[in-house]
N, C-alpha and C positions, 0 to 999 in steps of 0.2 A: 333342254339340258339343265337349265336352272332349276326347273321343277323337280327333275330327277335327283339333283344334288340335295335339294331341300328334303325330299322324301328319304333319301339315304341317310341324311343327318338325323332323322327321327327313327332310324332302325328299319325303314321300309325301302327295299330296292325296287324301283319301278320296273326296271327291265326284267327282274326275276318274276315279278307279278305277271307281266305280259307273257313271258315265256312259259310259265307254269299254269297260266289260266286256261280255262276251257275255250272251246270254239266261240261260244256266244260272248264270253268275256273279252276275247281278243277282238271280235268284230265290233263290240261296243267301244272299246278303247281306240281302235283304229278310226271309227267314225268320229269320235270326239276329237281325235288328233287332226283329222281332216277339217272338221268344223273350226278348230282353233287356227289352223293355217289359213283357211279362207278368210276368216274374220280379220286376222292381222294384215293380210294382203290388202283387203278393202280399206282398213283403217289407215295404213300407210299411204295408199294411193289417194284416198280422199283428202288426207291431211296435206299432202304435197300439192294436190290440185287446187284446193281452196286457198292455200297460201299464195300460190302463183297467180290465181285468179284475183285475189285481193290486191296484190301489187300491180297487176296489169290494169285493174279497174281504176286505181288511183291515177295512173298515168293517162288512161283514157279520159277520165273526167277533166283533168287539167288540159289536155289537148282539145277536148270538145268545147270547153268554155273559152279557149283562146282563138278558136278557128273563126274565120270570117266568111268562108265559102264552104257550105256543106257538100257541094259537089266534089271539091278537091279533098275534103276530109274523108268522104266516102271511099275514095281511091286509096287513102292511107290507112283505113280502118283495119285492113288485113293484119297489120302488126299488133293488133289488140284482140285477136280472136279468142284468147283465153278468158276474156271478160264477158260475162253474160249481158252487159249493157250494149255490146256490139250488135247482138241480135235485135234488141229493141230499136237501136238507131237504124239498122238496115231495113227493118220492117217499116218503121215510120217514114224513112226517106223514100222507100219504094212507093208507099201510098201517096206521098206528096208529089213525087215525080209523075205518077199516073194522073192525079187530079190536075196538075199544072201543065200537062202535056199540051203543046200547041199554044200556050199562053206565055207572053213575054212582057218584060218591062213593068210599067206601073199597073198593068191590068192583072198581073199575077195574083190570084186569089184562090184560097182553098174553098172547094165547093161544099165539103162536109167535114166538119171537125169531129162529128160522131164516128165517121168511118176511120179517121186517124186514131181516135181513142180505142175503138174496137181492135184495130190492128195492133196497137201497142199492148192491149190486154192479152190478145192471143199469143203474141210473142213472149210476153212475161210468163204465161202458163208453160209454153214450150221450154223456156230457159230454166224454169224451176224444176220441170220434169227431168231435164238433163242433169241438173245438179243433184237431184234426189236419187239418181240411178244407183242401184246396188245397195241402197240403205235398207231396203226391205229384207235383204239377205242377212244383214246384221241383226235386225229385229227377230227374224226367224231363228237364228242361231241362239240368241239370248233367251228366247222363249222355250226352245226345244231341248237344248243341251242338258239342263238339270234333270229333265224327265228321262232322257236317254241314259244319263249317269245313274239315275235311280233304278231304272230297269236293270242295268248291269249289276247294281248292288243287290237287288231282290233276287236276281237269278243266282248270284254268287252265294247268297245266304241259303237259298234252296239247295244248292250243291253241297254246302257245308253240313246242313242237316241230313242230307242224303248220306253223306260220309259218316255221320254219327250213327245213322241206322245200320250202315254196313259194318262198321267196326264194333258197334255196341258199347262205345265209350263216349261219355258226354262231359269229360272233365275240361277244365279251362285250357289246358295245353293242347287239347285236340281241336277245339273250335276257334281259338284265338287267331291263329294264322290264316285259315280260310276266310274268316269273317273280316279280318283286317284287309285282306286282299280284295274282298268284295267291296269294301267301303272306298277303295281307291277309285272305283268307277264314279262314285258320287263326287269325290274331290276333283276328278278330271272334268266332270260335267260343269262344276262351278268355275274351274280354270278357263274353260271355253266360253262360258256364259257371261261372266262378270266383265271382261274387257269389251265384249261385243255390246253389252247393255250400256256401259259407260260411254263408249264411242258413239252409239246411236243417239243417246240423249244429247251429247255434245254437238253432234252434227245437226240435230234438229234445232238447237239454239242458233247455230251458224246460219241455217237456212232461213230462220225468221229474220235475221239481220239482212240476208240477201234479198228477201222479199221486200223489206223496207227500202233497200237500195234501189231495187227495180221500180217500185212505186214512185220514189222520189225522182228518178230520172225520167219516168213517163210524164210526170207533172211538169218537169223542167222543159221537156221536149214540146209538150203541148203549149206551154206559155210562150216559148220562143216562136212556135208556129203561128199562134194567134197574133203575136206582136208584128211578125214580118209578112204574113200572108193573108190577113183578114182586114 
């Protein structure tokens, strides 16, 4: 609606363009509108998810550093499921439980720290993959939308010149309206692509921070394991 108001303010009625456009032009504009809606849905969902994950992770780190019994903490970790660190802790704890099975008291000792490290690395890959979900769609929309809009523009200009050939008139009044309508497709392509590209770059920066967070927690978990079980 905002984009339509802006275009109307410049003498172009977007709805009139859509209604009077050809079949190909309508299909292009509909496709770009779908792209824009999809990208905004992903942007809003990812923004809310990352904000909630950040808050949950801060609470998880505080609780983890204060806990004295990992077994009890494991039972309480379900309240922090939005944090990707929970996946690392669960994977590391499961490996420790397996290695220490049947061993108690002062004899409790980890048999292979390399296995614990590999387990944490695998879990980190899984958690990053979960957080990266749907970002590829944003990248695709950002890359494809301008070309879809350009295709609509080229097709509209072809129709404009075809109209010139039919009427036999090539003055400015004849070609200005159809060509301006054709250029709307390019504008819509940019409207769909720019937010998707900006959001994709922003989320990539956020993911780098999350990777650092996961690596830091893995090192902390390994250090505590070596201190208590080796």
